[in-house]
N, CA and C of each residue as an Amber inpcrd file, in Angstrom:
protein
   720
 189.8120000-101.5960000 -63.2040000 190.9790000-101.1050000 -63.4170000
 192.0750000-101.2810000 -62.2380000 193.3200000-101.1590000 -62.5680000
 194.0220000-101.7460000 -61.0540000 193.9900000-100.7090000 -60.1420000
 194.4890000-101.3620000 -58.4880000 194.4740000-100.5360000 -57.4850000
 195.5530000 -99.3590000 -57.7130000 195.2740000 -98.2000000 -57.5520000
 196.7200000 -96.7910000 -57.7500000 197.2810000 -97.4850000 -56.8030000
 197.7380000 -97.9000000 -55.7230000 199.0390000 -98.3270000 -55.1360000
 198.9570000 -99.8780000 -54.6040000 199.1520000-100.1560000 -56.0760000
 199.5150000-101.7500000 -56.3850000 200.7480000-102.4240000 -55.4350000
 201.0660000-103.3790000 -54.8110000 201.3270000-104.5400000 -53.9260000
 202.8240000-104.2610000 -54.7970000 203.8180000-103.8590000 -53.6300000
 205.6420000-104.2230000 -54.5080000 205.5600000-105.7570000 -54.3610000
 206.9300000-106.1360000 -55.8330000 206.8130000-107.2490000 -55.5090000
 207.9980000-107.7410000 -54.2720000 207.9880000-109.4180000 -53.7450000
 208.7790000-109.4880000 -52.5920000 209.9580000-109.3420000 -53.0810000
 211.1350000-108.9280000 -52.2340000 212.3390000-108.9520000 -52.2560000
 213.0220000-109.9880000 -51.3960000 214.2550000-110.3910000 -51.5130000
 215.0120000-111.1660000 -50.3600000 215.4390000-112.5810000 -51.4350000
 215.8400000-113.6330000 -50.7530000 216.2780000-114.6860000 -51.6630000
 214.7490000-115.4980000 -51.6440000 214.0270000-115.5460000 -51.2080000
 212.7860000-116.0850000 -51.6720000 212.0600000-115.4580000 -52.5980000
 212.3540000-114.2450000 -52.9940000 211.7230000-113.5040000 -54.0640000
 211.7450000-114.5370000 -55.3030000 210.7500000-113.9210000 -56.5170000
 210.7900000-114.8160000 -57.5400000 212.0100000-114.3380000 -58.3370000
 212.1320000-115.6140000 -59.7460000 213.2150000-115.1270000 -60.4920000
 212.9920000-113.8910000 -60.9540000 214.3670000-114.3190000 -61.3080000
 214.5400000-112.1650000 -62.4950000 213.3990000-112.4290000 -63.4480000
 213.4900000-113.3170000 -64.1750000 212.4100000-113.5900000 -65.4840000
 211.2100000-113.4530000 -65.0260000 210.7340000-113.7210000 -63.9460000
 209.3210000-113.8890000 -63.6960000 209.0710000-112.5820000 -62.6390000
 209.8380000-112.1700000 -62.5510000 209.7920000-110.5860000 -61.6590000
 209.6600000-109.5180000 -63.1270000 210.6600000-109.8850000 -64.5090000
 210.3110000-108.7300000 -64.9250000 208.7580000-109.2090000 -65.9700000
 208.6030000-110.4750000 -66.1210000 207.0580000-110.5360000 -66.7630000
 206.1820000-110.0340000 -66.0160000 206.2060000-110.3270000 -64.7570000
 205.4460000-109.3340000 -63.8570000 205.4140000-107.7340000 -64.4700000
 206.7240000-107.3220000 -64.5900000 206.5790000-105.6990000 -64.1200000
 206.3810000-105.2430000 -65.3590000 206.2510000-106.1140000 -66.7460000
 205.9040000-105.7210000 -67.9280000 204.7350000-105.5740000 -68.0140000
 203.5800000-106.9320000 -67.1960000 202.8470000-107.1870000 -67.5440000
 201.8210000-105.9140000 -66.5790000 202.0840000-105.4480000 -65.7570000
 201.4930000-104.1700000 -64.9450000 201.9910000-102.9910000 -65.9780000
 203.0930000-102.9760000 -66.5260000 203.4100000-101.5720000 -66.8140000
 202.2740000-101.2970000 -67.8990000 202.1590000-102.3150000 -69.1820000
 201.2340000-102.7350000 -70.0440000 199.8900000-102.3540000 -69.5940000
 199.3540000-102.9880000 -68.7620000 197.9990000-102.5920000 -68.1820000
 197.7530000-101.2790000 -67.5800000 199.0480000-100.6510000 -66.6220000
 199.0520000 -98.9550000 -66.4030000 199.2110000 -98.5740000 -67.7690000
 199.6100000 -98.7780000 -68.5580000 199.9830000 -97.6230000 -70.2530000
 198.4140000 -97.8630000 -70.3220000 197.6770000 -98.6480000 -70.5120000
 196.3690000 -98.8810000 -71.3120000 195.2480000 -98.2280000 -70.4960000
 195.6470000 -98.1370000 -69.0020000 194.5660000 -97.0520000 -67.7430000
 195.0110000 -96.0270000 -68.3380000 195.6630000 -95.8230000 -67.9630000
 196.5040000 -94.1360000 -68.0360000 195.8730000 -93.0680000 -69.3500000
 196.4640000 -94.0410000 -70.2620000 196.0100000 -93.5230000 -71.3590000
 194.4170000 -93.1420000 -71.8150000 193.3380000 -94.3950000 -71.5090000
 192.2660000 -94.7440000 -71.4950000 191.7530000 -92.9690000 -70.7500000
 192.3390000 -92.6690000 -69.5470000 191.9280000 -91.0880000 -69.0010000
 192.4670000 -90.1940000 -69.6910000 193.8650000 -90.0910000 -69.9850000
 194.4740000 -89.0680000 -70.2370000 195.0640000 -88.8670000 -71.9370000
 194.6270000 -90.0710000 -72.9790000 194.9900000 -89.9500000 -73.9290000
 196.7040000 -90.1040000 -73.9190000 197.5950000 -90.5150000 -75.4020000
 199.0040000 -90.9110000 -75.2920000 199.5830000 -90.0320000 -75.2350000
 199.5180000 -88.4840000 -76.1820000 200.1610000 -87.4900000 -75.3100000
 200.5760000 -87.0180000 -74.3600000 199.3000000 -86.8060000 -73.3730000
 199.1650000 -86.5580000 -72.0210000 199.7700000 -87.6800000 -70.8700000
 199.7540000 -88.7610000 -71.5500000 200.7280000 -89.6550000 -70.5230000
 202.0790000 -89.3210000 -70.5150000 202.2400000 -89.3580000 -69.5710000
 204.0150000 -89.3530000 -68.5380000 204.7090000 -90.7130000 -68.2750000
 205.8670000 -91.0290000 -68.9080000 205.9170000 -92.4580000 -67.8590000
 206.2160000 -92.7520000 -66.2390000 205.9950000 -91.1300000 -65.5690000
 206.1670000 -91.0190000 -64.5350000 204.2310000 -91.3210000 -64.0990000
 203.3180000 -91.3550000 -64.6610000 202.0180000 -91.8450000 -64.9050000
 201.9830000 -93.3960000 -64.9020000 202.6810000 -93.7210000 -65.6080000
 202.4060000 -95.3470000 -66.1700000 203.0560000 -95.6770000 -64.3380000
 204.3550000 -94.9170000 -63.9870000 204.8810000 -95.7920000 -63.2290000
 204.2410000 -95.8660000 -61.2990000 203.7320000 -94.7600000 -61.8430000
 202.3250000 -94.6050000 -60.3330000 201.7670000 -95.4770000 -60.2420000
 200.7190000 -95.4780000 -61.2220000 199.7580000 -96.8940000 -61.6760000
 200.0280000 -98.0600000 -61.4950000 201.5510000 -98.0950000 -61.9170000
 202.1410000 -99.5500000 -62.1490000 202.5200000-100.4460000 -60.5000000
 203.1930000 -99.1740000 -60.0630000 203.9120000 -99.1330000 -59.0110000
 205.2740000 -99.8490000 -59.0350000 205.7600000 -99.6600000 -59.9990000
 207.1660000-100.1130000 -60.8140000 207.9220000 -99.1230000 -61.0020000
 209.1890000 -98.9960000 -60.0060000 210.1730000 -98.1260000 -59.8360000
 210.4170000 -97.5420000 -61.8720000 211.0940000 -96.4200000 -61.7780000
 211.7370000 -96.1890000 -62.9410000 212.8580000 -96.4380000 -63.3230000
 213.9080000 -96.9730000 -62.4350000 214.9380000 -98.1640000 -62.6060000
 214.2540000 -99.7000000 -63.4570000 213.3560000 -99.9510000 -63.0430000
 213.0550000-101.0330000 -63.3010000 212.0140000-101.0400000 -64.8190000
 211.4700000 -99.9950000 -64.8390000 211.0180000 -99.5900000 -66.1690000
 212.2050000 -99.6820000 -67.4820000 213.1640000 -98.8470000 -67.2160000
 213.9700000 -99.0390000 -68.4260000 214.9310000-100.0450000 -68.6210000
 214.6430000-100.8410000 -67.4590000 215.2460000-102.1620000 -67.7110000
 214.4050000-103.0480000 -68.5500000 212.8510000-103.0620000 -68.6140000
 212.0470000-103.7510000 -69.4380000 211.6340000-102.9190000 -70.7620000
 211.4710000-101.3580000 -70.8260000 211.0770000-100.6460000 -71.9190000
 211.9740000 -99.5600000 -72.2230000 212.2660000 -99.4040000 -73.3160000
 213.5660000 -98.2230000 -73.7280000 212.6550000 -96.8870000 -73.8860000
 211.2740000 -97.0920000 -73.6520000 210.6290000 -95.5130000 -73.9590000
 209.3760000 -95.6370000 -73.4120000 209.1670000 -94.5640000 -73.6050000
 207.1190000 -94.5210000 -73.1280000 206.3630000 -95.3520000 -74.6790000
 206.9280000 -94.8910000 -75.7660000 206.5350000 -95.5080000 -77.1910000
 206.9850000 -97.1020000 -77.0940000 208.0180000 -97.5430000 -76.5100000
 208.2120000 -98.8890000 -76.5040000 206.8100000 -99.8530000 -75.6620000
 207.0640000 -98.9590000 -74.5260000 205.9240000 -99.5410000 -73.7850000
 204.4590000 -99.4890000 -73.9310000 204.0030000 -98.6240000 -74.7880000
 202.7870000 -98.2500000 -76.0070000 202.7690000 -99.4010000 -76.8450000
 203.5680000 -99.6710000 -77.5200000 203.5780000-101.3340000 -78.5340000
 203.3820000-102.3590000 -77.7610000 204.1670000-102.4280000 -76.3260000
 204.1390000-103.9950000 -75.7950000 202.3880000-103.9460000 -75.5910000
 202.0960000-102.5150000 -74.8820000 200.8670000-103.1920000 -74.9600000
 199.5750000-103.1510000 -75.6990000 200.4390000-102.2310000 -77.0030000
 199.3370000-103.0730000 -78.0600000 199.8420000-104.2600000 -78.3000000
 200.6170000-104.7250000 -78.1810000 200.1920000-106.1670000 -78.4780000
 199.6720000-107.3070000 -77.1370000 199.4050000-106.5700000 -76.5570000
 198.7250000-107.4240000 -75.3610000 197.3960000-107.2580000 -75.6620000
 197.1810000-106.1370000 -76.1900000 195.4990000-105.8680000 -76.5070000
 194.9980000-106.7410000 -77.8370000 196.1690000-106.8210000 -79.0640000
 195.9130000-107.7340000 -79.9060000 195.4270000-109.1800000 -79.2950000
 196.4890000-109.2740000 -78.5250000 196.3090000-110.3890000 -78.1980000
 195.2340000-111.0880000 -77.3850000 194.7240000-110.4540000 -76.5190000
 193.3000000-110.2990000 -75.9690000 192.4700000-110.5360000 -76.6350000
 191.8710000-109.7880000 -77.2680000 190.9030000-109.5440000 -78.4420000
 190.9560000-110.7450000 -79.1020000 192.4590000-111.0150000 -80.0640000
 192.1160000-112.2120000 -80.9620000 192.0530000-113.6740000 -80.3390000
 191.9660000-113.9100000 -79.6200000 192.0820000-115.0910000 -78.4380000
 190.7230000-114.6360000 -78.3140000 189.6370000-113.9110000 -77.5000000
 188.5900000-113.6700000 -78.0130000 187.9550000-114.1730000 -78.9670000
 187.8650000-113.9150000 -79.7940000 187.0990000-113.7460000 -81.4930000
 187.6280000-115.4340000 -81.9830000 189.1750000-115.6130000 -81.6460000
 189.4730000-117.0940000 -82.2660000 188.8700000-118.2010000 -81.5710000
 188.4290000-117.8170000 -80.2710000 187.8360000-118.9810000 -79.3800000
 186.7210000-118.9900000 -79.4890000 185.7050000-118.0230000 -80.1560000
 184.2110000-118.1930000 -79.9600000 184.0420000-119.0250000 -81.5770000
 185.3150000-118.5780000 -82.4460000 184.4100000-119.0950000 -83.9620000
 185.0680000-120.5270000 -83.8150000 185.6350000-121.0400000 -83.0540000
 186.2260000-122.3020000 -82.9680000 187.5340000-122.6690000 -83.8470000
 187.9000000-121.5020000 -83.8950000 189.4100000-121.6220000 -84.8660000
 190.8140000-122.6950000 -84.3090000 191.6360000-122.7170000 -84.9310000
 192.5430000-123.6760000 -84.5340000 194.0780000-122.3760000 -83.6120000
 195.0110000-122.8260000 -83.7990000 195.9790000-122.1960000 -83.0950000
 196.4300000-121.4660000 -84.7750000 196.1670000-122.0930000 -85.7830000
 197.0710000-121.0810000 -86.7460000 195.5960000-120.4720000 -87.5230000
 194.5880000-119.9700000 -86.3890000 194.0560000-118.9530000 -86.4710000
 192.7970000-119.0490000 -87.8220000 192.5890000-120.3510000 -88.2050000
 191.7500000-120.8590000 -89.3490000 190.8700000-121.4860000 -88.5330000
 189.4330000-121.5830000 -89.1390000 188.3020000-122.3500000 -89.0010000
 188.6890000-123.5580000 -88.9630000 187.7940000-124.4470000 -88.2780000
 187.9720000-125.8330000 -88.6340000 187.4230000-126.8030000 -89.8180000
 188.5280000-127.6210000 -90.2190000 187.6070000-127.8750000 -91.5260000
 186.0640000-128.0500000 -91.2000000 185.8740000-128.4370000 -92.9940000
 184.3580000-127.8420000 -93.3480000 183.7160000-127.0300000 -92.5840000
 184.7270000-125.5980000 -92.0840000 183.5180000-124.7470000 -91.9360000
 183.6720000-123.6080000 -92.7330000 184.3400000-123.5980000 -93.8730000
 184.0330000-122.6310000 -95.2130000 182.9480000-123.1420000 -95.8840000
 182.2150000-122.6100000 -96.9600000 181.0750000-122.8450000 -97.1300000
 180.9720000-123.4580000 -98.0650000 180.4360000-124.4210000 -98.6640000
 180.0610000-125.3590000 -99.5680000 179.1960000-124.6490000-100.8120000
 178.9770000-125.6170000-101.4380000 178.0690000-125.1170000-102.9810000
 176.8110000-124.8350000-102.8820000 176.1380000-124.1370000-103.5870000
 174.4820000-123.6110000-103.5530000 174.0140000-125.1510000-103.2600000
 174.2030000-126.0090000-104.2060000 173.2820000-127.4560000-103.7670000
 173.6130000-128.0140000-103.0020000 174.5840000-127.6450000-101.6400000
 174.4300000-128.2340000-100.4700000 173.0240000-127.7340000 -99.0730000
 172.7540000-126.2570000 -99.8260000 171.9660000-125.8810000 -98.9330000
 172.4380000-124.9440000 -97.8560000 171.5840000-124.2910000 -97.1380000
 172.0070000-123.5930000 -95.6200000 171.9650000-124.7840000 -94.5890000
 173.0500000-124.2200000 -93.6840000 173.0250000-125.3760000 -92.7700000
 172.8070000-125.2900000 -91.7390000 172.1630000-125.6550000 -90.9660000
 171.0850000-125.0950000 -89.1780000 172.4290000-123.9670000 -88.7650000
 171.7300000-123.2470000 -87.8800000 172.1890000-122.3130000 -87.4410000
 172.9120000-122.8900000 -86.3530000 173.9410000-123.0790000 -85.7800000
 174.8710000-122.9810000 -84.4640000 175.5530000-124.1150000 -85.2800000
 175.5460000-124.6830000 -86.2580000 176.3390000-125.8730000 -87.1060000
 177.4380000-126.0130000 -87.3540000 178.2870000-126.5590000 -86.8100000
 179.5810000-126.1730000 -87.3220000 180.1330000-126.1440000 -88.6290000
 179.3620000-126.4160000 -89.2810000 179.5670000-126.0680000 -91.0890000
 178.6490000-125.2700000 -91.3040000 178.1520000-123.8770000 -90.1700000
 176.9740000-122.6130000 -90.8190000 178.1460000-121.7250000 -90.2240000
 178.8470000-120.9850000 -91.1120000 179.8870000-120.3420000 -91.3580000
 179.1150000-118.5930000 -90.8820000 177.8710000-118.3820000 -91.0790000
 177.1780000-117.3280000 -90.9070000 177.1390000-117.2080000 -89.2440000
 176.2410000-118.4440000 -88.9000000 176.5250000-118.7660000 -87.4940000
 177.1770000-118.7940000 -86.7340000 178.4940000-119.0940000 -87.0100000
 179.9840000-118.9690000 -86.4930000 180.1570000-117.5030000 -86.5660000
 180.0620000-116.6050000 -87.9510000 180.0620000-115.3160000 -87.6690000
 179.2810000-114.3300000 -86.6520000 178.1160000-114.8550000 -86.4690000
 177.3990000-114.0920000 -85.6300000 178.0540000-114.6000000 -84.0740000
 178.5040000-115.5380000 -83.8230000 178.8120000-116.0510000 -82.5110000
 179.5930000-115.3980000 -82.4150000 181.1800000-115.2380000 -83.4240000
 182.2100000-114.7520000 -83.0400000 181.9040000-112.9920000 -82.7940000
 181.7550000-112.5780000 -84.3830000 181.4470000-111.0290000 -83.4800000
 180.8440000-110.6440000 -82.6380000 179.2430000-111.0310000 -82.0710000
 179.6130000-111.0340000 -80.7020000 180.4160000-111.1560000 -79.6680000
 180.8720000-112.0090000 -79.6760000 182.3780000-112.4600000 -78.5260000
 183.0880000-111.3210000 -79.2010000 183.5490000-110.4990000 -79.6680000
 184.6600000-109.6520000 -80.2690000 184.1430000-108.5700000 -79.6470000
 182.3830000-107.9580000 -79.9670000 182.1240000-107.3760000 -79.0480000
 182.1940000-106.8560000 -77.9470000 181.8940000-108.0920000 -76.6450000
 182.0940000-108.2100000 -75.6890000 183.4530000-108.1320000 -75.4720000
 184.5010000-108.5390000 -75.9780000 185.7180000-108.5870000 -75.3350000
 186.0200000-107.0540000 -75.4200000 185.7400000-106.3330000 -76.4780000
 186.0160000-104.7570000 -76.7460000 185.8000000-104.5230000 -75.1930000
 184.0080000-104.6470000 -74.9800000 184.0630000-103.7130000 -73.6720000
 184.5140000-104.1020000 -72.5700000 184.6230000-105.5190000 -72.3740000
 185.5130000-105.7850000 -71.1350000 186.2580000-105.2860000 -70.9980000
 187.5510000-105.4990000 -72.2680000 189.0570000-104.7990000 -72.1290000
 189.0160000-103.5240000 -72.6100000 188.1380000-102.3580000 -71.7020000
 188.2510000-101.3240000 -72.3120000 189.4010000-100.1720000 -72.4660000
 190.1710000-100.5670000 -71.4580000 191.3210000 -99.6950000 -71.7930000
 192.4750000 -99.6950000 -73.2340000 192.2230000-101.2240000 -72.7960000
 193.3220000-101.5170000 -74.2750000 192.2180000-101.5220000 -75.2940000
 191.2440000-101.7150000 -75.3360000 190.4490000-100.9440000 -76.6330000
 190.9160000 -99.6540000 -77.3010000 190.7900000 -98.6300000 -76.0960000
 190.9940000 -97.4500000 -76.4940000 192.5750000 -96.7120000 -76.9890000
 193.1080000 -98.1850000 -76.1210000 194.4620000 -97.8350000 -76.8790000
 194.7900000 -98.3720000 -78.2910000 194.2990000 -99.5390000 -78.5600000
 194.4420000-100.1910000 -80.4220000 193.2140000 -99.2600000 -81.1680000
 192.5080000 -98.7530000 -80.7090000 191.4760000 -98.3520000 -81.6770000
 191.7960000 -96.7710000 -82.0850000 192.2240000 -96.2010000 -80.7700000
 191.9800000 -94.8230000 -80.6410000 193.5080000 -94.1690000 -80.8860000
 194.4290000 -94.2390000 -79.3340000 195.4560000 -93.8350000 -78.7950000
 196.3050000 -94.2320000 -80.0820000 196.6060000 -95.0390000 -81.3630000
 197.5980000 -95.8630000 -81.5430000 197.9040000 -94.5790000 -82.9550000
 196.4500000 -93.8880000 -83.4020000 196.9910000 -92.6640000 -83.8290000
 197.8660000 -91.7190000 -83.7540000 198.2210000 -91.5980000 -82.4060000
 199.1630000 -90.7690000 -81.8420000 200.4890000 -90.9010000 -81.1610000
 200.4780000 -92.3450000 -81.4610000 201.6360000 -92.9530000 -80.9970000
 202.7100000 -93.0080000 -82.2810000 202.3250000 -92.7820000 -83.3960000
 202.9950000 -92.3970000 -84.5970000 203.0340000 -93.6220000 -85.9470000
 204.0300000 -93.8070000 -86.4560000 203.7630000 -94.4930000 -88.2120000
 204.1250000 -96.1210000 -87.7130000 205.0520000 -96.8490000 -86.6040000
 205.2120000 -97.9610000 -86.4350000 203.6770000 -98.0850000 -85.8790000
 203.1940000 -97.5510000 -84.8750000 202.3200000 -97.8120000 -84.3880000
 200.6760000 -97.9820000 -85.5170000 201.1330000 -97.2720000 -86.0570000
 199.6880000 -97.6490000 -87.3280000 199.9490000 -98.6560000 -87.6560000
 201.0160000 -98.8680000 -88.5120000 201.4170000 -99.9590000 -89.2770000
 201.2560000-101.1160000 -88.4710000 201.5420000-101.4320000 -87.0570000
 201.0580000-102.6310000 -86.3690000 199.5860000-102.3910000 -86.1120000
 198.9490000-101.7180000 -86.2350000 197.3320000-101.7140000 -86.6510000
 197.2240000-101.9790000 -87.6010000 197.6700000-101.9540000 -88.9120000
 197.1500000-102.1630000 -89.7830000 197.4060000-104.1000000 -90.4950000
 198.4330000-104.2000000 -89.6700000 198.6980000-105.6160000 -90.0380000
 197.6020000-106.5700000 -89.1260000 197.4140000-105.8180000 -87.7400000
 196.0290000-106.8170000 -87.0230000 195.0730000-106.6250000 -88.2560000
 194.3960000-105.2960000 -88.3830000 193.0790000-105.3090000 -89.3750000
 193.3670000-106.3500000 -90.6090000 194.6090000-106.5900000 -91.0830000
 194.8250000-107.7220000 -92.2960000 194.5080000-108.9440000 -91.5490000
 195.3670000-109.4630000 -90.5600000 195.2950000-110.5210000 -89.9500000
 193.3630000-111.0010000 -89.6020000 192.5020000-110.0720000 -89.3710000
 191.2190000-110.1570000 -88.8050000 190.4570000-110.4410000 -90.3130000
 191.0910000-109.7020000 -91.6700000 190.5540000-109.8320000 -92.6240000
 190.5810000-111.2430000 -93.1080000 192.1320000-111.8910000 -92.8410000
 192.3950000-113.1890000 -93.3800000 191.4560000-113.8560000 -92.4360000
 191.1130000-113.9570000 -91.4290000 190.4530000-114.7510000 -90.2310000
 188.7580000-115.1090000 -91.1210000 188.4080000-113.6840000 -90.9750000
 187.3000000-113.6330000 -91.8710000 187.0020000-114.3820000 -93.2120000
 187.9560000-114.2250000 -94.2570000 187.7370000-114.7260000 -95.4510000
 188.2640000-115.8690000 -95.5420000 188.4480000-116.7880000 -94.4120000
 188.6780000-118.3560000 -94.1550000 187.5280000-118.6740000 -93.8310000
 186.6430000-117.7810000 -92.5220000 185.6100000-118.3130000 -91.8990000
 184.3290000-118.7110000 -93.1640000 184.4850000-117.3990000 -94.1010000
 183.2000000-117.2040000 -95.2160000 183.8600000-117.5010000 -96.6040000
 184.8030000-118.6030000 -96.6600000 184.8080000-119.0550000 -97.8050000
 185.4180000-118.1870000 -98.5210000 185.7620000-116.9860000 -98.5950000
 186.4640000-115.9860000 -99.6300000 187.1920000-116.8760000-100.1170000
 187.4490000-116.9970000-101.4120000 188.3320000-117.5490000-102.1310000
 189.2350000-115.8400000-103.2760000 188.2520000-115.3520000-103.8040000
 188.8770000-114.6610000-104.8080000 188.7960000-113.0860000-104.3490000
 189.2340000-112.2280000-105.4020000 189.9990000-111.2490000-104.7240000
 188.9120000-110.4620000-104.6860000 187.5910000-110.5200000-105.1060000
 185.9390000-109.8030000-104.8910000 185.7630000-109.9320000-103.4800000
 185.8670000-111.4600000-102.8670000 185.0320000-111.5180000-101.7540000
 186.3970000-111.9530000-100.5930000 187.5690000-111.6370000-101.0060000
 188.6530000-111.0660000 -99.9040000 187.9360000-109.3290000 -99.8870000
 187.9730000-108.7790000-100.6790000 187.6190000-106.8590000-100.7460000
 186.5920000-107.0880000 -99.7270000 185.0960000-107.9790000 -99.8510000
 184.3900000-107.6250000 -99.3130000 184.4830000-107.8420000 -97.7460000
 185.1600000-108.7580000 -97.2210000 185.6670000-108.9470000 -96.0890000
 186.5520000-107.4700000 -95.9320000 187.3110000-107.4520000 -96.3860000
 188.5550000-106.0300000 -95.9190000 187.2950000-105.2160000 -95.6560000
 186.3050000-104.4790000 -96.6060000 184.8140000-103.7150000 -96.3560000
 184.2140000-103.7840000 -95.2050000 184.3950000-104.8300000 -94.7600000
 183.2890000-105.7360000 -93.2590000 184.6530000-105.0110000 -92.2470000
 185.2150000-105.4610000 -92.2530000 186.6420000-105.1140000 -91.5650000
 186.4550000-103.8500000 -90.7360000 186.7000000-103.2100000 -91.9530000
 186.9600000-101.2690000 -91.9490000 185.9500000-100.7470000 -91.5390000
 184.7270000-101.3900000 -91.8520000 183.1590000-100.4440000 -91.3960000
 183.0280000-100.9770000 -89.6730000 183.1000000-102.3690000 -89.2470000
 183.5540000-102.5380000 -87.9590000 183.9330000-101.6240000 -87.1120000
 185.7260000-101.3910000 -87.6020000 186.5280000-100.8690000 -86.9680000
 185.5050000 -98.9910000 -86.3600000 185.4340000 -98.7340000 -88.0110000
 184.7070000 -97.2840000 -87.4710000 183.8340000 -96.6960000 -86.7150000
 183.0170000 -98.2540000 -86.7840000 181.6900000 -98.5080000 -85.8950000
 181.7110000 -98.3370000 -84.3840000 182.7110000 -99.1850000 -84.1860000
 183.2660000 -99.4520000 -82.8190000 183.9280000 -98.2110000 -82.4210000
 185.1020000 -97.7290000 -83.1950000 185.3630000 -96.7320000 -82.6990000
 184.9540000 -95.4890000 -81.9910000 183.6050000 -95.2660000 -82.9350000
 182.5600000 -93.9580000 -82.1510000 182.2570000 -94.4950000 -81.2620000
 181.8040000 -95.5960000 -81.1490000 181.0380000 -96.1070000 -79.6480000
 182.2250000 -96.1270000 -78.2690000 183.3490000 -96.5390000 -79.1170000
 184.4620000 -96.8450000 -77.6780000 184.8700000 -95.2010000 -77.4140000
 185.0810000 -94.0590000 -78.3570000 185.9030000 -92.9520000 -78.1480000
 184.6710000 -92.0760000 -77.3600000 183.4610000 -92.6190000 -76.9990000
 182.3230000 -91.9810000 -76.1290000 182.1190000 -92.9040000 -75.0610000
 182.7570000 -93.7370000 -74.5400000 182.7510000 -95.0220000 -73.4160000
 181.1450000 -95.5320000 -73.0450000 180.2630000 -95.5120000 -74.6620000
 179.5520000 -95.9770000 -74.6560000 179.4410000 -97.4920000 -74.8580000
 178.9740000 -98.1120000 -73.7810000 179.2590000 -99.7150000 -74.2380000
 177.6850000-100.2440000 -74.4460000 176.9540000 -99.7460000 -74.3490000
 175.1530000 -99.6570000 -75.1610000 175.4830000 -99.9800000 -76.5100000
 175.7680000 -98.8400000 -76.6010000 176.1380000 -98.2650000 -78.2830000
 177.2710000 -99.2590000 -79.1440000 178.2960000 -99.6640000 -78.0620000
 179.5490000-100.8070000 -79.0540000 178.5180000-101.8690000 -79.1430000
 177.9810000-102.5260000 -77.9580000 176.9140000-103.8910000 -77.8400000
 175.9110000-104.0600000 -79.1930000 175.5540000-102.2630000 -79.3720000
 174.3330000-102.4410000 -80.3190000 174.9380000-102.7690000 -81.7070000
 176.0310000-102.3540000 -81.6410000 176.7130000-102.6620000 -83.6660000
 176.6780000-104.1470000 -83.6790000 176.3120000-105.5200000 -82.9830000
 176.3310000-106.3570000 -83.3300000 174.7180000-106.7900000 -84.2480000
 173.9320000-106.4330000 -83.9130000 172.6270000-107.3310000 -84.8710000
 172.6910000-106.8730000 -86.0880000 172.7560000-105.1990000 -86.4690000
 172.5540000-104.7090000 -88.0050000 173.9360000-104.8700000 -88.4650000
 174.9080000-105.0180000 -88.1310000 175.8970000-105.4460000 -88.8980000
 176.2690000-106.7960000 -89.2810000 175.3350000-107.9990000 -88.3530000
 175.1840000-109.2720000 -88.5080000 174.1560000-109.1870000 -89.7170000
 172.8420000-108.8290000 -89.5240000 171.6630000-108.7840000 -90.5900000
 172.7530000-108.6480000 -91.8850000 173.5800000-107.3340000 -92.2560000
 173.7630000-106.8330000 -93.2610000 175.2020000-107.7040000 -93.9580000
 175.8730000-108.4620000 -93.1200000 176.5530000-109.8350000 -93.4060000
 175.7290000-110.5610000 -94.5560000 174.5450000-111.1000000 -93.8370000
 174.1450000-112.1740000 -93.8330000 173.6400000-112.0940000 -95.6510000
 173.0300000-110.4140000 -95.4750000 172.4540000-110.4180000 -96.7370000
 173.9340000-110.3560000 -97.9040000 175.0690000-109.9420000 -97.4280000
 175.8640000-109.6330000 -98.4400000 176.1920000-111.3490000 -98.8190000
 176.2450000-112.1370000 -97.9700000 176.4220000-113.8350000 -97.8560000
 175.4940000-114.3020000 -98.7170000 173.9760000-113.8020000 -98.4930000
 172.7270000-114.5660000 -99.5080000 172.8990000-114.1140000-101.1660000
 173.8000000-112.7160000-101.0300000 173.9400000-112.1840000-102.6010000
 175.3970000-112.8880000-103.2280000 175.8740000-113.5780000-102.4400000
 177.2070000-114.2800000-103.1180000 178.4980000-113.6020000-102.9360000
 178.2000000-112.4090000-102.2240000 179.3800000-111.1140000-102.3140000
 180.6630000-111.8430000-101.6650000 180.5960000-112.8710000-101.6640000
 182.1420000-113.7270000-100.3140000 182.4640000-114.6380000-101.4360000
 182.2670000-115.0720000-102.5960000 182.1930000-115.3950000-104.1400000
 181.6840000-116.8850000-103.8000000 180.2530000-116.6220000-103.0690000
 179.6810000-117.7160000-102.6350000 177.9380000-117.6940000-103.7340000
 177.4170000-118.7440000-104.4260000 176.6180000-118.6790000-105.3040000
 175.1510000-118.5270000-104.1660000 174.1890000-117.7180000-104.1960000
 173.3130000-117.5460000-103.1080000 172.3410000-119.0270000-103.2210000
 171.6240000-119.7250000-102.4320000 170.9340000-120.8290000-102.5510000
 169.3690000-120.1450000-103.0540000 169.2130000-120.8770000-104.5140000
 168.3080000-120.3080000-105.1910000 166.9700000-120.6890000-104.2050000
 165.7050000-119.9650000-104.6840000 164.5450000-119.6410000-103.8720000
 163.2110000-120.5590000-104.2220000 162.9160000-121.3740000-103.6050000
 162.4230000-123.1710000-104.0160000 161.0670000-122.3440000-104.5150000
 160.7590000-121.3960000-104.3710000 159.5110000-121.1660000-105.2120000
 159.3940000-120.6570000-106.6900000 160.8550000-120.3540000-106.8660000
 160.5480000-119.6380000-108.3590000 160.6500000-120.9660000-109.3490000
């Protein structure tokens, strides 16, 4: 968390440009919003709380944001960008959020790829999901913001969270080669289950429980993968 008495921005002719000052103030205010809400919740958090934590003046706040909700929505976008960046980096996705070519599953005749191989979607899923949980733990104030406090912020915030869930579903569908509606439904189910499991841990500030979600969820996703739940036929048993 940031210092409760943050340094003021420099003044005078040698000061930063107005655009840079606004960027820094926006960043401080978003971080302060996430930190204060992690302690007090959205409803009990006031603009004054955010100003005290960020070291930004009230006048400057209203030059950047229209309201507490406006600041919350900006902080939500920061949370989204931080978490998605961690996820995409670990699965090796490009700027468009899609896995590299050849990452999606081939047919059953290809057989399973070695663990960690660029063509092993399940290996990359495990890697990416582990990184996602770690990002949630590292960015805990922002995590609470977009998993828990979003429901207190109203319909627009909830809609934006749904958009984020849909985007993660799209990434997962591409990663696991889900091409039909049945496969995409499996991906939506995984995203929804993950959200519920990690939200419980985050609500309790239990980082051990948060990280512990990973292994059993990965095992169950692998079971779904082998059963062809993503539109891929399972590899036949050589002994049959």
